[in-house]
Phi, psi and omega in degrees: 000134179252134177284149171293158177292155175299132186279071179295145182290158172296164178298324180293316179293319178303313181298317179299316183289319177298321176298315177302312180300315180296320182289322176293319178301325177299321177299316181297314181299324181275355184053050184246087182298315184303315180291337180278338184307314184294349179284341190236145178293144178302327184257028183302152175241126183225164166236148179199183184300319184264347183222140176286318181210124179231134178242115176114142179297322180299314178294323178297315178301313183292323186261329185250302183302315183296334182267350184240305188305314182287344184264358182227174174212170172065029179300130179211145175271156176260087185298324182299321183260010176279132176256131178244121176256158182212147173289159180303322183279355177075011183262350180227137176224153175233125176255127175252108199236114167285145179217164177229157173200177179242132175252171181232129172288166179306328180276005177091351177291148184268154174216149178295139185226070182279160177196194180211159181219150166239122182236127176259127180241149179237132178279127182275161181303334180274004176095350179285148170268138179228131177288131179247346175207143175218139170227110178249139176214156178281157174294160181299135177080358179280131180302135182288322184270138172231144190242029175292170179210063180272147181289149173279124184291311183205135176261000000 
């Protein structure tokens, strides 16, 4: 039995998803929750560092974003090593994304804080991509806690 090939996205879909990821990463760097909301479905289901299962963007913001974004800096995706998969009809995409950030020890010294994410996106009738699932996790051995204290730009 032969497996079908991995359904890599077309160049156009890959470019759209990478653009989406870069624009979302800018929101994380700015600690700008309000600008990040339109990237995600209101009823998103996620897994993350601080929560096993979260349903709703509002709950995700309260439990995950609030505990991570202000405490870290320099969030960036690794576009070169990001894999974008797509359904045949082009209405669903999955981004497998390595990312980097900077964490802070309790004494304020910085440490590298890399991780990875799997993001499932759905193309809306107006052509926008919206995240419907996210699972972000830190790399092995990376300290889970970061002690930064950056202000939230906008809720």
